N, C-alpha and C positions, 0 to 999 in steps of 0.2 A: 352469440359472440364466445369463442374460446378464451380463457382466462388461466395464465400459470403463475406462480410464485418463485422468485429466484432470490436466494441469499448471496450477497457480495461481500467476501469476507475481506478484513484487513491483511496488510502483512507487517513482518519487521525486516528490516535489514540487520541481519546477525554480523556480517562484515561487510564493510564498503571500502573500497579502494578507488582513488582517482589516479588513472593511469596514464592520461594523456587528454590533449583537446584536438578537436579536428579544426580544418580552417575555416568551416562555418560557424565555431564557436561551440559545438556542442560537446560535452566533456565524456571523455570514454571511461567507462566504470568497469569493475567486477565487485560482483555483489552476491552474498548469499542471502537469497529471499526465501522467507518462510511465512506461509499463510497461518492466520489465526482465528479462532471462533469469535470474533467482533465483527459483526456483519450488519451492514444497511439492507434492508428489504425493498424489494421491488416487486410490483403486481403489473403483469403486462397483459393487456387485452386486444384482442384482434379487432381492428375496425376497418371499413372498406379501404379507407385513404388516408394519407396525410400521418404526422406524429404529433402526439399531444403529451405533453408532461406536467405533470402536478408535482411539485416539490417544495420545500420551504423557500420563503421569499428570499432569506438570507443568502442563496446560492446564487441568485442573480437572474437574467433573463433566462429563459428555457433554452433559447438557440445556442446559447454560449455553454451549457452544460454538457459533460462528456457522454452522459446517458442519452441524451437529445442526438447529439452529432454520432453516436454509435449507430442509433436506430436509423439516421438519414443515411448514414454510410453504407448500411447494409440493404436496406430496402429502396434507395433511391426515390426520385420524384414521382414515378409510374407505378410502384410496386404496391401491394397491399399495405395498410396502416397498421399502427400500434398504438395505443394510449398507455403511457408509464407513469404508474403512481410509486414515487420514491419516498420511502421513510428514511430518514438520515440518522444513523447512530454513530458512525465513525466521525471523529472530529475532523475538521477542515484545517488544514495547514500544520499539520502534526507529524508529518513524513510517514502516514499508515497506508497512504495509497488508496484512499477511498473513492475517490474520483474514477482512477482508473479501473477500480475493482468495478464500479457501476457499469461502466463501458463494457468490461468483459461480460458481466453478467447479461447485460441487455443484448450483446451479440449472441452469447450462447442461448438465451432465452427466446429471442426471436426465431432463430434458425429451428429451434424445436416448435414454437408457437405455429410458425406459417409452414413447417414442413419443408424449408427451402433446400435441405440436402448438402448444406456447405460444408467440407471436410475442416477437420481441426486446423489444417494447414492455411486453407483459404479464411478461416476466422482470424487466425494469428495475423495474417497479410493485413487484412483490414483494421485490427486493433492497432499494428504498428505505426501505421499512419495516422492513428488518433492520439498516441502517446507512448513513450518509452516503457512504461510499467504493464500498460495493457497486456502484451503477449503473455506476462507470467501468471497472470490471473487467469487465462484460459488453459494453462496446463497443469502439471504436476507440481506439488512441493514437499520438500524444499528444492530449491533449485538454484544452479549457478548461473549468474546472468552477466553477460560482458557485452561490451560495446556500447551502444545508446538502448541497451534493453532488447536488441534485436537478436542475441546469441543466447540460448538457453540450454542447459544441460541438468536434467533432473537427477537428484543425487540419492542415494541409498545413506542416508545419515543418521547417526544417534542424536537425536535433538534433547534438549531439557525437557522435562515432562511439562512443566508448566511456567508461564511467564506472568509477572506482574508489571503491567502498562502503566506509567505514568506520565499522564498528560497535563502541563501548567496552563494556566489560563490566558496564553499568548500564543500566536501562532509563529512560525518560521518560515515565512514565504520562501520558495524553493528557490526562485530567480534572485533573492536577495543575497540568500546563504553561498550561492555560487558567486554573486558579483564580489561579497567579501573575500570567498576563497582566493579568487584571482587577485585581488587588491593586496592581500596579504602573502602573496608570491610563494605559497606553500609548494615545497617539489613535490611533482608526481611520484606515485609510488611504483616500484618495479611491477610488471605482471607476472603472475605466477598461478600455480593451482590452488584451488579452495584450501585454506588452512583449516586447522582444528578449531573446534570451539569448546569452552572459552579459551582466551578472554575474546570480546567482542569489538574488535577496531573499527574505527568508521573516521576517514581522513577528513570529513566535513565538520568533525566536533570543534576545532579550533575556530572555524568561520562560524557556526551556529553558536558558541559560545560570546563570540566577538559582537555579533549582531544582538542575542540576548544575553547579556552578563550574569542575570538571574540563574540562568541554568548551571552555572558553575557551582553556587552554593547549593542549588538542588541535587546536582549530582554528588556533592561531597556528603551530603545527607544518607543518600541513596548508599554509597558506598561503605557506610558505617553497618547496615544491615548484612547480616550474615545470608550469602547467596552465592550462586555459581559464577556471578559478575554482572557487570552494570554497561549497558550500551545504549547508543543514539540511534534511533531509526531513521533512516533516509536522511534529509536534511533537517530533521528536528521538527517541532519539538518536544517530541515524545520520547522518553528515555524508558527502559525497561531493565527489570531485573529478572534473572533465570533460576529456577528452583528445580529440586529433584523430587518435590513431592507437593500435592496441593496443600497439605497442611503447613509445610513451610511458607508457601505464599500466602495462605491466608493469616498467618502469624505476623509477617512482614507488613501486609495490608492494614492489620489492626494496629501496628506499631507505628505506621508513618502517617496515618488519618489525624493525628493530633499535632503531626511536625511539618507537614508541607501543604501548601496550598496547591493542590491539583487532584485531577479524577484520577482514581486508582481502580484499574479494572484487571481482574484475574482473567487470563485466557491461555488456551491450549494451542500446540499446531494441529492443523488439520491437512488433508492430503490434496487438496485442490482449492483454486481462489474462488470458485463460484460453488452453489449447490442449486439444483432445480428441484423445488418442492411438488410440483405438478398442481 
């Protein structure tokens, strides 16, 4: 039985605009996505038939997991099978895209494992049917992502050297944040080209802070730390600070350990949303 390992990297939204809403309720976005070197680990082993997933119990039934669904979507009912062992490191409900990253890593990994010969465009089409963020993790980073995640433009952009990701001990469920966003009646932003960074604007910040008021105090503390700027990733709950050097990020990490109740993780940008290790 052949086996390979794949890393599924997290992402940060360095810019997020809500520019409209479709009749079916989907919000239309423009967002600058950046993959970072904080990763889930997946081990894929070929089996004759079927999909098997070993994952932490708190993620729920295997059939609802995006990694399982990605394998099923690519292999179908009659194709060869795969056993997936998922080691989860990216926090759930933090706006870091871990579930979507897992799905993309499974698609790319199975394509290699079973020699399916699917083109990048074919994998993106499968990924888009699984979730709005999945296509990004199959391509280059950073990327300007538009629509409901279905239009991507890789960018040659000077990124901050390193980030300090700050994850508080509570999630921000995406559906709840968008529900609050709609209830608050926040005007849509005008669509436009990618802006320069920093700053790191995010139209979902008012909704996330309304849902989780403790985020306001956490962000106030972070903004007192010398950095290139503070932002919210996705719909939260993770915040991030940007720095021009590793030493500056490490100093901020030491300073914040005694000030905030949160997981503090230093992360650097990476060039793609997954990495096949073989």
